[in-house]
PANULUM-534385 format. One record per residue: y, x, z of N, C-alpha, C, O, CB in turn; residue in one letter. Coordinates in steps of 0.2 Angstrom, whole numbers, plus 5000, padded with zeros to 4 digits. Atoms other than C-alpha are relative to their C-alpha. Glycine has a CB too. Layout:
N
YXZYXZYXZYXZYXZa...
REM end
This chain:
374
499349985002505350454965500150074998499850115002500549975005x499949935001505950604957500850014997501249964997499550034994x499349995003507550684949500150044994499650084993500450035006x499949955005508350774935500650045001501150015004500149964993x499449954999509550924936500250024993499750044989499850065004x499749985006510650964921500450065001500950055004500449944996x499649944999511251144920500550014994500350014988499550065000x499549995005512951164911500350075001500650085006500649945001x499949924999513151354909500750024998500750084994499450034997x499349985002515051364906500550005006500449965010500249964994x499549994995516451424917500750024997500650064992499850045006x499349975003518351454914500050075002500250114998500649965004x500049934998518151614924499450025005499149975007500750025003x500649984996516851714934500350015007500750055009499750064997x499949994993516951694953499650075002499150085000499749945004x500249944998516651864961499350005003498950055002500550045004x500650004997515151814971499449964997498949964999500149965007x500550045003514251704959499450044996499650084992500349954995x500649985004512451744952499749954996499149964994499650045005x500450055005512051584943500150024993500650064991500349935002x499949995007511851584925500649964997500649904998499349984996x499450035003513451544916500350054994500250104994500549985005x499749965004514551604902500849974999500949915000499749994992x499350025001516451604900500249994993500849974991500550055003x499950025007516251584881499749944998499149924998499650064996x500250075002516251404876499949994993499849934991500549955003x500050015007516051434858499449964998499449924993500050074996x500650045002514251364858499949945004499449915004499450055001x500050054995514651224870499749934996499349904998500749985003x500250065004514451084856499250004999498949964999500449994994x500749995002512751154850499650005006499049975006500050074996x500450004994512151184868499949935003499349915005500350045005x500050074997512551004873499549964995499149924998500749965000x500550035005511550944857499350025002498949985002500250024993x500749984998510051044863499849975007499249965008500050085000x500250034994510150974880499849934999499349915002500650005005x500250075001510050804873499350004997498849964998500549974994x500649995003508550864863499450025005498949995004500050054994x500549984995507650944877499849945005499349945007500350065005x500150064996507850784887499449964997498949935000500649955001x500550035003506750704874499350045000498850015001500249984992x500649965000505550844873499650005006499050015007500250084998x500350004993505250844892499949935003499849925009500550045004x500150074998505050654893499449985004499449945008500149954995x500750014997503250664899499950055007499450045010499550014996x500149954995503550804912499949975007499549995011500650055001x500150034993503750684927499549955000499549915005500749975002x500650045000502250584922500249925002499949895005499550025005x499850074999503250414922500349985006500449925007499449964999x499650014994504050434939500749974999501049994994499950065005x499350035000505650334942500550055002500450085008500049945004x499449954998507250444943500449975005500649915005500450024994x499650024994508050424960500750045000501250015003499750015006x499449965000509450554956500150044993499650064990500050055006x499849965006510350644941500550045003501050025006500249954994x499649964998511250794945500350054995499950094992499750045006x499749955005512550894934500250065004500750055008500649964996x499849944997512651074940500150054996500150044989499450025005x499849955004513151234934500150075003499850095008500649994996x499550015005514151334929500549945003500649935009499749974994x499550044998515551204929499949934996500249934990500750034999x500150075004514951024923500749964999500749924994499549965004x499450035001516750964925500450024994500949994992500550005006x499749985006517151054909499849964994500149964989499850084998x500350055005516150924900500649944999500949935004499349975002x499650065001517150784892499649935002499049945002500449994993x500350064998516750604897499549984995498949954997500549945001x500550015005515850574880499450045001498850015000500350004993x500649964999514750714883499649985006498949985006500250085001x500450034994514250654900499749944999499149935001500549995006x500350065002513950484894499450014995498949974996500549954997x500649995004512850544880499450035003498850015002500250054994x500649974996511750644892499749955004499149945004500350065004x500350064996511550494903499749954996499249924998500649975004x500350055005511150384888499350034998498849994998500449984994x500749975002509750504883499550005006498949995004500250084998x500550014994509050504901499849935000499249925001500450035006x500250075000509050314901499549984995499049944996500649964999x500550015006508150314884499350035001498850004999500350034994x500749965000506750434889499750005007499150025007500250074998x500250004993506550404908500149935003500549895001500250055004x499850054996506350264920500550025005500450075009499349975003x499449984996507950264930500149945005500149885003500650014996x499850054995508250174947500649974998501150004996500050045007x499450035002509550044945500650035004501150035001499949925003x499449974996510650124959499950075001500050105006500149965007x500149925000510250304954500650035002501250025000499850024993x499449964998511350434962500150054994499750084992499850045007x499849965005512250524949500650055002501250025003500249964993x499549954997513150684955500350044994499950074990499750045005x499649965004514450784945500350065004500850045008500549974995x499649954996514950954952500650014996500650014990499550075000x499450005003516750984948500450055004500450065010500449935000x499549964997518051114951500749965000500949924996500150074996x499450034999519751054958500550004994500849954993500350025006x499550005006520751114943499849964994500349954990500150084998x500250045006519751014931500249925002500249884997499350004999x499950074998520050854941500749975000501049965005499749995007x499350035001521750794934499949935001499449905000500350034994x500050074999522250614937499649964994499249924995500749975001x500350035006521750564919499350015000498949974998500350034993x500749985000520050654920499649965005499149935004499950075001x500350034994519650574937500049924998499449894999500450015006x500050075002520150394930499549994995499149944995500749984998x500550015005519050424915499350015003498849975001500050064995x500649994997517550484926499849945004499249925004500050065005x500150064996517750334937499749944996499449894999500749975004x500250055004517350224922499350014997499049974994500449994994x500749985002515650314919499549985006499749965011500050084998x500550014994514050294929500050055005499650045010499349994997x500049954995514450454939500249965006500849935006500450064998x499850034994514550394957500050055006500150025012499549945002x500049954994514550554967500350064997500150094992499350025003x499749945002515750704965499950055005499950045012500849994999x500149944996515350874972500550054998500550084993499350034999x499449975001517050964973499950075003499950085009500649965002x500149934998516951154974500750035003501050075000499850054994x499349984997518451184986499950075003500350115001500149955006x500249934997517651344995500550025006500350045011500150054995x499649994995519251365005500749974999500849954993500250085001x499450035001520951285008500650055001501250045002500149945005x499549955000521851455009500050044994499550064991499850055006x500049975007522451524993499850085000499550104995500850004998x500249935000522151704998499350015000499050064997500350045007x500749995001520351675000499849984993499350014990499649945005x500250025007520251584983500250064995499850074990500449944998x499849945004521151734975499550065001499250094996500750035002x500549954998519951854984499349984996499050034994499850005007x500650025003518451754977500149994992499649984989499849935003x499950015008519251744959499949924998499649914993499650054996x500050075001519251554960500549984995501150014995500049955006x499550025005520151464946500549955002501049934999499649964994x499550054997521051334957500350035006500250085009499649945002x499649984993522251344972499949945005499649895003500750014998x500150054995522251244988500349944999500049895001500250035007x499750075001523451114983499749964995499649904995500850014998x500450035005522351074968499449975004499249915002499850044994x500550034997520951044980500249945004499849895003499750055005x499850064997521850924991500249944996500049894997500650025005x499850055005522550834976499449974997499449904996500550034995x500650035003520950814968499649955004499349905002499550064997x500450044995520050744983500449935001500049885000499950035007x499650064999521450614986500049964994499949904994500750025002x500050045006521550564968499349974998499349914996500250044994x500750025001519650544967499949945005499649895002499450055001x500050064996519750424982500449954998500149894998500250025007x499650065002521150324975499749974994499849914992500750034998x500350035006520150304959499349965001499049934997499850064995x500550044998518750224969499350045001498850015003499849964994x500649964998517550374972499950005008500350025011500050074997x500250014993516750334989499550065003499550085008499749935002x500549954998515350464989500350074997500150094991499349984997x499749945002516250634989499750065005499750045011500850005000x500249944996515550804995500450064998500650064992499350025000x499749945002516450964996499650065002499250065007500850015003x500349944999515851144996500550055004501150055002499750044994x499649954996516551275009499650065001499050065002500249975007x500349944999516151455011500350035006500950045007500150054994x499749964994516251555028499750074999499350084995499749965006x500249935000515951735032500450044995500250104993499350004999x499549965005517351785019500350065004500750045009500449964996x499649954996518051955025500749985000501049974994499950074996x499350025000519751925031500149925002500749915004500450014994x500050074998519351735035499950005008499450015010499549964997x500150004993519751725054499749945002499749894999500750015003x500350064998518851605065500549955001500449895000499750025007x499550054999520551515068500149974993500249914993500750035002x499950035007520751495049499449964998499549914994500250054995x500650045002518951435047500049945004499849895001499450045003x499950064996519351305061500549964996500449904995500250015007x499550045004520851255050499749974994499849914992500650044999x500450035006519751235035499649945002499649894998499550064997x500450064998518651115044500449955002500249895001499550025006x499650054998520051025052500349964994500449904993500650035004x499850035007520750995034499549964997499749904995500350064995x500550045003519150935028499949945003499849895000499350055000x500150064996518950815042500549954999500449894999499950025007x499450055001520650745039500049964994500449914993500750045000x500150035007520150695021499649945000499549914995499850054995x500450065000518950565027499450004995499349954992500449945000x500650005005517450625016499450005004499450015010500150074996x500750024996515650585021499550064999498950055002499849944998x500649955001514750745016500450074999500950084995499649994994x499749935000515150935018499450054999498950055003500450025006x500549955001514051075011500350075001500950084998499750004993x499749944998514451245019499550065000499050055003500349995006x500549945001513651415014500450075003501050085002499850014993x499749934998513851595021500150044994499650034989499550035005x499949955005514551715009499450055000499350085005500750035000x500549955001513151825002500150044995500450024990499349974999x499849955005513251974992499450014996498950044998500250075003x500649995005512051964977500150064996500650074993500049934996x500049955005511552104966500349984993500249924991499350034999x499850015007512352124949500649955000500849934994499549984996x499450045001513852024954500650045001500650105003500049955006x499449964999515652084954500250025007500450075009500649964997x499949994993515752064973499650065002499850115006499849945004x500549944998514252184975500350074997500350125001499349994997x499749945003515152314963500650025004500750085006500149994993x499449984997516752304972499950025007500350075009500549935001x500249984994515952324989499750085000499950125004499549965004x500349945001514952474983500650054998500550115000499550004994x499449955002516652554976500550005005500950045005500349974993x499650004995517452524992500749964999501249975003500250075002x499450045001518752404985500049945004500649915006500049974992x500050064995518152254996499650025006499250065006499749944996x500449994994517552255014499349964999499349914995500449975006x500650035000515752205016500049945005500449935009499450055002x500150054996515152045024499850025007499450065008499549954997x500149994993515152045043499549955003499749895003500650015004x500550054998513551965049500249975007500049915008499350045001x499850034993514251935067500549954999500549905002500350065005x499550045001515751855060499749934996499949884998500550034995x500350055003514651745049499649955005499749895004499550024994x500450034994513551695064500549965004500449905005499650045004x499550044996515151645074500249944996500349894999500550055002x499750055004515851545060499449944998499649884997500350024993x500550055001514151455057499949965006499949905006499350044999x500050044994514151405075500649955001500549905003499950055006x499450045000515951345074499949944995500049884997500650044998x500250055005515351245059499649945003499849885003499750034993x500450054997513951155068500349965005500349905005499350045002x499750044994514851115084500649964998500649905000500350065005x499450045002516451055075499849944996500049884998500450044995x500250065004515550935063499649965004499649905003499650034994x500350044995514350875076500449965004500349905006499550045004x499550034996515850835087500349944996500649904999500550055003x499750055005516450725072499549964997499749934992500550044995x500550055002514850625070499750024993499549974990500349934999x500449985006514150725055499350035003499250065008500450064997x500749984999512250755055499950074996500050074990499549954999x500249955004511650925050499349994998498850015002500050075005x500650025002510250865040499650054996499050054995500049944996x500349945003509951035032500450055002501050045003499949994992x499649944997510451205037500750004997501250015001499750074998x499449995003511951205025500449934998500949934995500050044994x499750075002512251015023500149955006499749945010499549974995x499850044995513150895034500249934997500649934993500550035004x499950065002513250705032500349955005500049965011499449974996x499750054996514250565040499749934998499849924992500750005001x500250075002513550385041499450004995499349964991500549974996x500650005004511850445033500150014993499749994989499549945002x499949995007512650495017499750064997500150114995500849994998x500449945002511350625013500050004992500049954989499350005003x500149995008511250694995499349984999498850025001500250084998x500750025002509750604988499750064996499150084997500049944996x500249955004509550744975499750065004499150085003500550024995x500249944996509550894987499449985005499050025006500650035003x500550024995508550795000499350004997498850025000500149945003x500650005003507150774987499750074999499150084999500149964993x500349935001507050964984499750025007499150045006500650054999x500349974993506750995003499449965002499049985006500649995005x500550054999505550845003499450014995498949984995500249935001x500649995005504450924989499949954995499349944993499450025004x500150055005504750784977500150044993500450094993500549945001x499949975007504650824958500749994998501149954999499549964996x499350005003506150864948499950044993499550084993500550035004x500049975007506450914930500750034999501250005000499949954994x499449975002507751044925500150014993499750034989500050075004x499850005007508651034909500650054999501050055002500249934997x499549955001509651174901499850075001499350085005500649985004x500249934999509651364901500050025007500450005011500550054996x500249984993508951434917499849955005499749965011500650045003x500250064996508551264924499350015003498950024999500249934997x500750004997507051254936499749935000500149885001500050035007x500350075000505751114936499450015005499150075006499749984993x500650004995504351074949499649934999499949885000500350015007x500450065001502950954947499449995005498949965004499749994993x500549994994501950984964499550054999499350085004499749935000x500649955002500651094955500350074998500050124998499549974996x499749945003501851224946500749995000501049945001499750014993x499349995000503551284945500250034993499950084992500350045006x499849975007504451324928500750015000501149975003499749964994x499249995001506151394923500150024993499850064990500250055005x499849995007506951394906500450075000500650105005500549954998x499749945002507651554898500750005002501149955001499950024993x499350004998509251614905500550044995500850094996500150045007x499649985005510151644889500249944996499749904993499650054995x499850065004511151514880499850004993499649954990500849995000x500249995007510751584863499349994999499049964994500250074997x500850015000508851594866499849935001499449914998499750055004x500250074999508851424873500249964994499749924992500549985006x499850045006509751354858499550014995499349964991500750014998x500549985006508551444846499449975001499149944996499950085000x500650034998507051384855500049924999499549894996499750025007x500050085000507551194857500149984993499849934991500649985004x499950025007508151194839499350004996499249974991500550044996x500749995003506351244834499549955004498949965003499750075001x500450054996505651104846499650035005499050015006499649964995x500449974995505051224859500450015006501050025006499850074997x499749984994505351254877499950075002499350095003499749955006x500149934998505651434881500150015007500650015010500650054996x500050004993505151444899499450045002498950054999500049935003x500549974997504051534911499749955005500149915008500250075004x500450044995502751444923499650045005499350085003499649954996x500449984995502051484939499649955003499849905006500450045006x500450044997500551394945499950015008499850075010499250004997x500049994993500651364964499450005003499049955002500549955003x500650004996499251414975500149965006500749945008499850085002x500050034993498851334992500550045004500950015008499349995003x499549954996499751485000500749984998501149985002499850074999x499450015002501251454989500349935003500949935005500150004992x499850064998501351274993500149995008500649965010499549944998x500050004992501051295012500750045002501150015006499450045003x499449964998502451425013500649964998501149965001500050074996x499450035002503651325003500249945004500749925006499949974993x499950054995503351175014500350025007500749985009499349965001x499749974993503651275030500750024999501150005003499650065002x499349975001505251355023500549944999501049945002500050044993x499550065001506051185016500049965006500549935008499849974994x500050044994505451085031500450025006500749985009499249985002x499649974994506151195044500750004999501150005004499750075002x499250005001507851195036500349935001500949925001500150024992x499850075000507951005038499949975007499649995011499749964995x500150044994508150875052499349965000499149945005500649955000x500750035000506450805046499550045002498950025004499949974993x500549954997505550965052499450014995499349994990499849975006x500649985003503851025048499449975003499349985009499950085000x500550054997502450895051499350035000499150054995500049934997x500749974999500850965058499449964997499049994994499950025007x500550045002499850815053499950014992499450014989500149935002x499949995007500450835035499750074998499350074993500750004997x500349945002499951015035499350005001498950034996500350065005x500750015000498250975041499749974995499149984992499849975007x500350045005497950845028500150044993499650044989500549944999x499949975006498650955014499750074999499450094994500750014998x500249925000498151135019499450015005499250075005500650045002x500649994996496751105032500250025007500750045009499650064997x499950004993496551115051500150085002500550095006499449985004x500049934998496351305051500850034999501050065003499650054995x499349985001498151325043500549975005501050005007500249994993x499650044995498851195055499950055007500550065010499749935002x500049974994498151295070500350075000500650105004499250015002x499749935001498751465063500749995000501150035003499850034993x499350014999500451395061500249995007500750015010500349944996x499950014993500451325079500050075004500450085008499549955003x500149944997499851495085500650054999500950085003499450044998x499449955002501251595075500649975003501150015004500050004993x499450034998502551475081500250015008500750005010500049924999x499950004993502251505100500650055002500950035007499450025003x499549954998503351655101500749984999501249995003499950074996x499350035001504851555094500149955005500749945007500049984993x499950044994504551425107500250035006500750015009499349965001x499849964994504651555120500750025000501050025005499550065001x499349985000506251615114500549944998501149964997500150054994x499650065001506951435112500350004993500949984992500550005005x499850015007507151455093499749954996499949924991499950074996x500350065003505951315089499849965006499749975011499450034996x500350054995505351155097499549964996499549964990500649965003x500550055003503951025094500149945003500249935009499350035001x499950064998504150845095499649954996499749954990500849975000x500450055003502850705091499650034994499650004989500449944998x500449975005501850835081500450034994500150044988499549954997x499649985005503350895071500450065003500650065008500549954997x499649944998504151075072500750004997500849984992499650064997x499350005002505951095072500350075002500150105007500449945003x499649954998507251235073500549985005500749925004500350044994x499550024995508351235088500750024997500750054991499950035007x499349985003510251255085500050085000500350114995500649985005x500049935001510051445089499550024995499650074992499850035007x500549985005508451455078500349994993500150034989499449955001x499750015007509551395063500350064998500450074992500449945000x499749945002510451555064499550054997499750104993500350045006x500549955003508751645059499549964996498949984996499750035006x500450045004508051515048499550034995498950024995500349944997x500449965005507451625034499550055003498950055001500550044995x500449954996506751755046499449975003498849995003500450045004x500550044996505751625056499549984995498949984996500349955004x500550035005505051545041499550054997498950044996500449974994x500449945003504451715033499550025005498950045003500450054998x500549984995503551755050499549945000498949965003500450005007x500550055000502651585048499649994994499149954994500349935002x500450015007502051605030499350035001499150075005500450044995x500749985001500251625026500050074996499550104995499549954996x
REM end
């Protein structure tokens, strides 16, 4: 089983913290959608006949697409790939795009999962981030989606925002829980180079992120959601009733996926490739029946490191027998040896031949993984 990711590189406005590829100029939208349809055909052999378990519209802001554009893309995928009958189809959406008419239209399409970019239920946070919606639109969009029949809804929340107190962070979580949704993705605010946020902090216009505050709010997140029967199945992802994201879970389980659109990434177990991050260059190459992309052939070291990094982020952990089978007994022993110091500090644990991060260890997931790399 594998998945397809469709990158829709358009936004109404630029969020200060975002470093994904997008454009606020939609003049080339129609032409770019046409090229996405063409790339789907050009890439039909990439997954080597594997059945699609998930289709994910990301961005950018995929909710800027109209229903006909979404259905045309899905029809092209059905025509060129084998697709599971009950395939998970996720559409990322901003609350301000989800008016009642749009939601009712989406409910009649094959889209069966909405990922709504709430980020915060406080207007001052949304203004600080330069989001295009307000808190009331977030609440309204979720309730209207539920009324329209969407049962599989996830929302995004951001913690560690300067000025977001622990009390207000708790209120964000309380509001989320009151909405009876079954999935929450929550991320620490990070300051990425070449973003507006990075510039504002350098200029002294914005306060920098406080790591201690982020850690406290991460712990509040884990404790609150666990107390309300959510499983932390990945560092930033929490599901109730085993409503895990199939698409994202497949990333962490090292399954194949194909990325379509400018800047989209693909992975086929042996190599990783990524399309050019330019709408105009993407259009130019696809119109010439070419894929403008770069490819990295993955070494054993690359694959080992990726497995350790992704495995430790999840509730499924890092299986030592799998490592021995794929990478050899020496690398299994090396991993075991390197992990001992984290066992001693109660940052990692081992159960039935699988390594896991403890709750405390999850605070240092990236650093621990890097220490265990070959």
